[in-house]
ROLOLO-756465 format. One record per residue (C-alpha): residue number from 1; residue in one letter; x, y, z. Coordinates in pm, 1 decimal. Example, Ala and Ser with C-alpha at 12.3 -4.5 7.8 and 13.67 -1.06 7.14 Angstrom:
% residues 2
- 1; A; 1230.0; -450.0; 780.0
- 2; S; 1367.0; -106.0; 714.0
This chain:
% residues 337
- 1; M; 21456.1; -2599.3; 3773.1
- 2; I; 21683.6; -2316.8; 3658.4
- 3; K; 22001.9; -2414.9; 3478.3
- 4; E; 22293.2; -2170.4; 3478.0
- 5; L; 22434.7; -2127.5; 3128.7
- 6; K; 22810.0; -2184.7; 3120.9
- 7; L; 23027.1; -1998.5; 2872.5
- 8; S; 23232.9; -2315.2; 2829.0
- 9; D; 22931.6; -2478.0; 2663.5
- 10; F; 22948.6; -2232.4; 2371.4
- 11; N; 23192.9; -2188.1; 2083.7
- 12; V; 23331.8; -1837.5; 2050.7
- 13; D; 23411.6; -1878.9; 1679.9
- 14; E; 23050.2; -1977.9; 1606.1
- 15; F; 22937.8; -1654.3; 1769.0
- 16; R; 23154.6; -1458.6; 1528.7
- 17; Q; 23013.7; -1647.8; 1232.4
- 18; Y; 22658.6; -1563.2; 1335.3
- 19; I; 22748.3; -1197.9; 1394.2
- 20; D; 22891.3; -1189.3; 1042.1
- 21; R; 22546.4; -1295.7; 918.9
- 22; F; 22379.8; -993.9; 1081.5
- 23; R; 22439.7; -797.9; 760.9
- 24; E; 22200.6; -1036.0; 583.4
- 25; T; 21911.9; -987.4; 826.8
- 26; N; 21609.1; -768.7; 755.5
- 27; I; 21417.3; -656.7; 1063.6
- 28; L; 21117.2; -424.4; 1072.8
- 29; V; 21073.9; -231.4; 1396.1
- 30; L; 20728.9; -98.4; 1480.5
- 31; G; 20666.3; 116.5; 1783.0
- 32; D; 20685.5; 443.6; 1966.8
- 33; V; 20949.7; 676.1; 1828.6
- 34; I; 21111.8; 895.8; 2093.1
- 35; M; 21386.9; 1155.2; 2105.0
- 36; D; 21611.4; 1121.1; 2410.1
- 37; E; 21749.4; 1460.7; 2507.8
- 38; Y; 22028.1; 1504.5; 2762.6
- 39; V; 22127.4; 1815.8; 2953.8
- 40; W; 22475.7; 1757.8; 3097.0
- 41; G; 22618.2; 1964.4; 3379.3
- 42; N; 22769.4; 1989.7; 3726.0
- 43; V; 22619.7; 2047.2; 4069.1
- 44; S; 22813.7; 2248.3; 4326.5
- 45; R; 22538.7; 2401.3; 4539.6
- 46; I; 22177.4; 2379.5; 4650.9
- 47; S; 21930.6; 2641.9; 4534.9
- 48; P; 21847.7; 2910.9; 4794.2
- 49; E; 21492.7; 2911.0; 4652.9
- 50; A; 21413.1; 2545.4; 4722.8
- 51; P; 21595.8; 2231.8; 4846.8
- 52; V; 21701.5; 2126.9; 4496.1
- 53; P; 22043.1; 2109.7; 4326.0
- 54; V; 22148.1; 2386.4; 4089.4
- 55; V; 22282.8; 2231.6; 3767.3
- 56; E; 22538.1; 2434.6; 3577.8
- 57; V; 22471.3; 2329.0; 3219.3
- 58; K; 22778.5; 2234.4; 3013.0
- 59; E; 22632.3; 2054.9; 2711.5
- 60; E; 22306.5; 1938.6; 2551.6
- 61; T; 22275.4; 1633.6; 2326.2
- 62; Q; 22002.0; 1439.5; 2150.2
- 63; M; 21990.0; 1066.9; 2075.2
- 64; L; 21736.8; 837.5; 1911.7
- 65; G; 21511.9; 670.4; 2168.3
- 66; G; 21233.5; 413.6; 2186.7
- 67; A; 21177.2; 224.0; 1861.7
- 68; A; 21430.7; 452.9; 1694.2
- 69; N; 21697.9; 334.9; 1939.1
- 70; V; 21613.2; -25.2; 1849.0
- 71; I; 21693.0; 39.0; 1482.4
- 72; N; 22002.3; 231.4; 1589.7
- 73; N; 22124.9; -80.2; 1772.3
- 74; I; 22041.7; -308.8; 1480.2
- 75; C; 22217.6; -76.1; 1238.1
- 76; S; 22522.4; -44.8; 1465.5
- 77; L; 22554.0; -425.0; 1471.7
- 78; G; 22536.6; -449.5; 1092.3
- 79; G; 22172.7; -551.7; 1045.1
- 80; R; 21927.4; -398.4; 799.3
- 81; P; 21643.3; -236.8; 996.2
- 82; L; 21330.6; -58.7; 877.7
- 83; L; 21138.7; 169.7; 1113.7
- 84; C; 20762.4; 217.0; 1125.8
- 85; G; 20594.6; 460.8; 1364.4
- 86; V; 20463.1; 814.3; 1397.7
- 87; I; 20608.0; 1158.0; 1459.8
- 88; G; 20452.8; 1501.6; 1490.2
- 89; E; 20479.9; 1790.5; 1247.8
- 90; D; 20735.2; 1960.1; 1469.6
- 91; R; 21106.4; 2030.1; 1506.8
- 92; T; 21169.1; 1716.0; 1710.6
- 93; G; 21013.7; 1503.8; 1438.6
- 94; E; 21237.8; 1666.8; 1179.8
- 95; D; 21540.7; 1605.9; 1402.5
- 96; I; 21451.2; 1235.7; 1420.2
- 97; L; 21413.3; 1216.1; 1042.4
- 98; R; 21754.8; 1376.2; 1000.4
- 99; E; 21918.9; 1135.6; 1246.6
- 100; I; 21770.9; 829.6; 1076.2
- 101; K; 21873.9; 953.3; 732.9
- 102; G; 22221.5; 1002.7; 877.7
- 103; L; 22231.3; 630.1; 952.5
- 104; G; 22164.3; 565.0; 583.9
- 105; L; 21816.4; 426.0; 656.1
- 106; R; 21476.0; 481.5; 500.9
- 107; T; 21229.9; 716.9; 667.5
- 108; D; 20915.3; 648.0; 464.0
- 109; G; 20776.2; 432.8; 746.5
- 110; L; 20749.7; 736.8; 974.5
- 111; I; 20402.3; 883.8; 949.5
- 112; K; 20353.7; 1250.5; 1034.1
- 113; V; 20040.3; 1302.1; 1241.1
- 114; P; 19899.2; 1657.0; 1262.1
- 115; N; 19829.6; 1795.9; 1610.5
- 116; R; 20037.5; 1522.7; 1775.6
- 117; R; 20372.2; 1618.7; 1921.6
- 118; T; 20674.8; 1394.4; 1881.0
- 119; S; 20766.0; 1223.9; 2209.5
- 120; I; 21074.0; 1368.8; 2375.9
- 121; K; 21228.8; 1267.5; 2709.0
- 122; T; 21466.6; 1518.5; 2863.7
- 123; R; 21712.1; 1396.7; 3127.1
- 124; V; 21927.2; 1631.1; 3334.1
- 125; V; 22253.4; 1456.5; 3426.3
- 126; A; 22518.9; 1584.3; 3668.4
- 127; Q; 22829.3; 1396.3; 3782.2
- 128; N; 22705.9; 1091.5; 3586.7
- 129; Q; 22382.1; 1084.6; 3787.8
- 130; Q; 22035.8; 1161.2; 3654.9
- 131; V; 21893.4; 1454.2; 3849.6
- 132; V; 21548.1; 1472.4; 3694.2
- 133; R; 21360.6; 1367.8; 3380.8
- 134; F; 21066.7; 1539.5; 3218.7
- 135; D; 20856.5; 1408.0; 2929.0
- 136; R; 20670.7; 1591.9; 2655.0
- 137; E; 20442.8; 1361.1; 2462.4
- 138; N; 20097.5; 1264.4; 2339.8
- 139; K; 19991.8; 915.6; 2445.7
- 140; R; 19650.0; 884.6; 2283.9
- 141; D; 19593.2; 572.4; 2071.7
- 142; L; 19627.3; 612.5; 1698.0
- 143; E; 19302.9; 650.5; 1508.5
- 144; G; 19182.5; 422.1; 1229.0
- 145; G; 19330.5; 603.9; 930.9
- 146; H; 19681.4; 607.9; 1078.3
- 147; V; 19654.1; 243.8; 1185.9
- 148; T; 19565.4; 155.5; 827.5
- 149; R; 19870.2; 343.3; 697.8
- 150; I; 20095.9; 154.6; 939.4
- 151; L; 19958.5; -184.9; 840.7
- 152; D; 19975.1; -94.8; 472.1
- 153; F; 20341.8; -2.5; 514.3
- 154; I; 20417.4; -335.4; 682.4
- 155; K; 20227.2; -522.3; 410.6
- 156; D; 20420.5; -342.5; 136.8
- 157; N; 20754.3; -435.3; 300.0
- 158; I; 20679.9; -784.8; 428.3
- 159; E; 20875.0; -972.2; 163.4
- 160; G; 21222.3; -1068.9; 276.6
- 161; L; 21169.1; -985.0; 642.4
- 162; D; 21332.7; -1210.2; 899.8
- 163; A; 21174.0; -1052.9; 1207.4
- 164; V; 20930.5; -789.1; 1330.2
- 165; I; 21011.9; -620.1; 1659.9
- 166; V; 20731.9; -436.6; 1841.4
- 167; A; 20880.6; -171.4; 2072.2
- 168; D; 20590.5; -68.8; 2294.6
- 169; Y; 20654.9; 235.5; 2510.9
- 170; G; 20287.4; 306.3; 2574.4
- 171; K; 20270.4; 616.6; 2354.6
- 172; G; 19970.3; 502.0; 2149.1
- 173; V; 20122.5; 331.7; 1844.2
- 174; V; 20089.2; -29.6; 1960.1
- 175; T; 19718.2; -102.4; 1987.8
- 176; G; 19511.9; -419.1; 1979.9
- 177; E; 19415.8; -344.6; 1621.1
- 178; V; 19778.6; -298.5; 1517.1
- 179; M; 19889.3; -625.4; 1682.3
- 180; K; 19600.2; -815.9; 1526.1
- 181; G; 19692.1; -672.9; 1186.6
- 182; I; 20058.4; -773.4; 1224.4
- 183; R; 19967.0; -1130.7; 1316.8
- 184; T; 19744.3; -1155.0; 1010.4
- 185; L; 20016.4; -1018.0; 783.0
- 186; I; 20290.5; -1256.5; 899.7
- 187; E; 20065.4; -1561.2; 935.2
- 188; D; 20213.5; -1863.9; 756.5
- 189; R; 20539.4; -1673.5; 702.0
- 190; D; 20872.0; -1763.0; 858.2
- 191; I; 20902.3; -1428.2; 1038.6
- 192; I; 20996.3; -1392.0; 1405.6
- 193; L; 20754.5; -1171.2; 1603.3
- 194; A; 20914.2; -1016.6; 1912.7
- 195; V; 20780.3; -767.5; 2166.8
- 196; D; 20944.1; -538.5; 2420.6
- 197; P; 20629.2; -497.7; 2631.7
- 198; K; 20440.5; -233.8; 2824.7
- 199; T; 20285.1; -350.5; 3151.3
- 200; D; 19920.8; -270.3; 3071.2
- 201; K; 19924.8; -418.2; 2719.0
- 202; F; 20001.2; -786.4; 2774.9
- 203; E; 19665.4; -897.9; 2637.8
- 204; Y; 19783.2; -773.9; 2296.2
- 205; Y; 20089.9; -999.5; 2288.3
- 206; R; 19942.9; -1349.4; 2277.5
- 207; G; 20089.2; -1600.5; 2034.4
- 208; I; 20417.4; -1420.6; 1967.6
- 209; D; 20762.4; -1577.7; 1942.1
- 210; V; 20965.8; -1364.3; 2180.8
- 211; I; 20884.6; -1129.1; 2467.8
- 212; T; 21148.8; -951.0; 2676.2
- 213; P; 20997.9; -801.9; 2994.4
- 214; N; 21208.3; -684.1; 3285.0
- 215; H; 21134.4; -845.7; 3619.6
- 216; H; 20906.2; -559.8; 3726.5
- 217; E; 20692.8; -594.4; 3412.1
- 218; A; 20678.5; -973.9; 3442.6
- 219; G; 20581.1; -948.2; 3808.3
- 220; A; 20308.9; -693.3; 3731.6
- 221; F; 20156.3; -919.5; 3466.7
- 222; C; 20160.4; -1220.8; 3699.7
- 223; R; 20061.0; -1012.3; 4003.8
- 224; I; 20350.8; -1137.3; 4210.0
- 225; A; 20672.7; -981.4; 4335.3
- 226; I; 20975.1; -1151.8; 4181.9
- 227; E; 21210.4; -1180.4; 4477.0
- 228; D; 21377.1; -1521.1; 4439.1
- 229; D; 21409.4; -1817.9; 4205.0
- 230; V; 21074.1; -1961.3; 4310.4
- 231; S; 20879.0; -1647.0; 4222.7
- 232; L; 21087.0; -1599.5; 3906.7
- 233; V; 21003.6; -1948.6; 3778.5
- 234; K; 20640.0; -1902.1; 3868.3
- 235; A; 20625.2; -1577.1; 3670.7
- 236; G; 20808.5; -1708.4; 3365.8
- 237; E; 20601.9; -2023.8; 3338.5
- 238; H; 20281.7; -1825.2; 3389.2
- 239; M; 20376.0; -1592.8; 3102.4
- 240; L; 20457.9; -1881.5; 2870.3
- 241; R; 20126.1; -2043.7; 2946.1
- 242; E; 19902.1; -1737.1; 2942.8
- 243; L; 20059.0; -1569.8; 2637.9
- 244; D; 20117.3; -1896.1; 2448.7
- 245; C; 20451.2; -1766.1; 2324.7
- 246; R; 20765.8; -1945.4; 2212.3
- 247; S; 20997.4; -1787.0; 2466.5
- 248; V; 21012.9; -1537.5; 2753.0
- 249; L; 21338.0; -1358.4; 2834.3
- 250; I; 21309.7; -1183.7; 3172.5
- 251; T; 21582.6; -926.3; 3231.8
- 252; Q; 21685.4; -874.1; 3593.0
- 253; G; 21930.0; -584.7; 3595.4
- 254; K; 22243.4; -666.8; 3794.2
- 255; D; 22119.9; -1026.1; 3833.9
- 256; G; 22138.8; -1098.4; 3459.7
- 257; M; 21850.0; -1254.4; 3268.6
- 258; T; 21651.8; -1577.4; 3258.7
- 259; L; 21524.7; -1751.4; 2945.3
- 260; F; 21205.9; -1959.2; 2951.3
- 261; E; 21145.7; -2179.8; 2648.5
- 262; N; 20803.0; -2321.0; 2570.4
- 263; G; 20839.0; -2691.5; 2634.6
- 264; G; 21207.7; -2648.6; 2709.4
- 265; E; 21452.2; -2557.9; 2979.7
- 266; I; 21480.7; -2256.5; 3205.8
- 267; S; 21824.0; -2099.5; 3162.4
- 268; H; 21982.7; -1825.1; 3369.7
- 269; I; 22258.3; -1600.7; 3236.6
- 270; S; 22463.0; -1402.8; 3486.4
- 271; T; 22540.8; -1042.0; 3400.3
- 272; V; 22879.6; -965.8; 3248.1
- 273; A; 22863.5; -592.5; 3321.7
- 274; K; 23163.0; -470.8; 3520.2
- 275; K; 23004.3; -134.3; 3595.7
- 276; V; 22650.4; -0.1; 3572.2
- 277; F; 22616.7; 373.8; 3512.9
- 278; D; 22281.9; 389.9; 3331.8
- 279; V; 22024.7; 128.6; 3226.3
- 280; T; 21858.9; 367.6; 2978.2
- 281; G; 21805.9; 184.2; 2649.2
- 282; A; 21931.3; -151.7; 2779.4
- 283; G; 21599.0; -317.2; 2691.9
- 284; D; 21631.8; -187.1; 2335.4
- 285; T; 21976.9; -342.7; 2311.9
- 286; V; 21856.7; -676.2; 2448.9
- 287; I; 21568.7; -723.5; 2205.5
- 288; S; 21774.3; -592.3; 1911.4
- 289; T; 22062.8; -832.9; 1969.9
- 290; F; 21838.6; -1124.3; 2065.5
- 291; C; 21640.1; -1093.7; 1742.6
- 292; L; 21949.1; -1040.7; 1528.6
- 293; G; 22083.6; -1364.2; 1671.2
- 294; L; 21763.0; -1557.0; 1605.1
- 295; A; 21730.0; -1410.7; 1255.7
- 296; S; 22085.9; -1518.1; 1173.4
- 297; G; 22013.1; -1877.5; 1279.1
- 298; M; 22111.8; -1888.2; 1646.4
- 299; D; 21918.8; -2102.5; 1893.0
- 300; L; 21736.7; -1927.9; 2177.2
- 301; K; 22007.7; -1986.6; 2439.8
- 302; S; 22290.9; -1860.0; 2220.1
- 303; A; 22092.0; -1553.0; 2114.1
- 304; A; 22004.1; -1475.8; 2477.0
- 305; L; 22368.9; -1508.6; 2580.7
- 306; L; 22468.9; -1274.1; 2298.3
- 307; S; 22212.0; -1015.5; 2409.8
- 308; N; 22350.2; -1037.1; 2763.2
- 309; F; 22697.0; -947.0; 2634.9
- 310; A; 22550.4; -649.4; 2448.2
- 311; A; 22351.6; -528.7; 2749.6
- 312; G; 22663.5; -546.3; 2962.9
- 313; I; 22826.4; -293.2; 2733.0
- 314; V; 22547.3; -32.1; 2718.0
- 315; V; 22481.7; -18.1; 3093.6
- 316; G; 22841.2; 91.0; 3134.9
- 317; E; 22766.9; 409.3; 2940.7
- 318; V; 22573.1; 714.6; 3056.0
- 319; G; 22282.9; 790.4; 2823.4
- 320; T; 22115.5; 599.3; 2543.7
- 321; S; 22375.9; 415.7; 2337.0
- 322; A; 22410.4; 148.8; 2069.5
- 323; V; 22653.6; -143.3; 2069.5
- 324; K; 22913.5; -157.8; 1793.8
- 325; T; 23008.9; -490.7; 1636.6
- 326; E; 23373.9; -459.5; 1734.2
- 327; D; 23283.1; -390.5; 2099.0
- 328; L; 23049.6; -689.5; 2109.2
- 329; L; 23314.1; -918.1; 1960.9
- 330; S; 23573.3; -787.6; 2207.0
- 331; A; 23342.0; -858.7; 2500.1
- 332; I; 23272.0; -1209.9; 2373.9
- 333; Y; 23638.7; -1295.0; 2320.9
- 334; Y; 23737.9; -1147.4; 2657.8
- 335; Q; 23476.3; -1350.0; 2847.4
- 336; M; 23490.5; -1676.6; 2652.4
- 337; K; 23857.8; -1722.9; 2565.7
């Protein structure tokens, strides 16, 4: 049975105390590093050459995406993230290095791989609507030598970690060998292992603490369409059982999110978003905030509620964005006071 979480059951001042502890958390993020590029413009006519809009370009911007957006969110909320992944020996890779250095973070966990381009997603946006997206990337799995370098980096930085987040975008960094190596490295350590999953990789994620699929990904794994509470419960319980994980947090867009605890309750959290312009990067925000909460001592329900507040902020922005501490606190106080 699904229980709706009530804001009245939580203490707003305790939330602030936990958020203050974010600055003490150390979280390593492993995954696919992506550059999100945006071409902003206006549409006033249809092309005479084909039935497509003509975008008059006004501005172009670049933002950290994928695993790099996860560390951007953690950093923006005051945590201490460390990124591990791969980039190509190209201009985009150098741009990513520069952006991460600009955040005051280390870049030695980014491995340059020859003959492998850095992933870049380009979105054309007009009148706050995405017109088209095109991707330039290499999705082949990493080879043995690069896998070894990744695991060696994690091993060298394991001391003092509170959590490891695996941000899997299906670009070849998260493999079965990498996940097996991570489990071995954190075995018998009090380190949270969380995964933002890719649909075709669920067999890699068994035995983790936290997984945050959206309802499409959860339905694909369970081979059912999540259309109501009955199918939602069936999917969540199936994931808990099959993956043998501590918790499953299924995000459901405008319908909020539902937390399944192994051996515990099923809790639904209604969305707090007042407007939804763009869901790009919302999953990054959810897993970042959820793990920051857990790493700072929050229970699963409180951390999930906190991540829902954060997600409600980013979906109100167009383009990849990171939540600032002051905005998160403002949202909490507005909703809970």
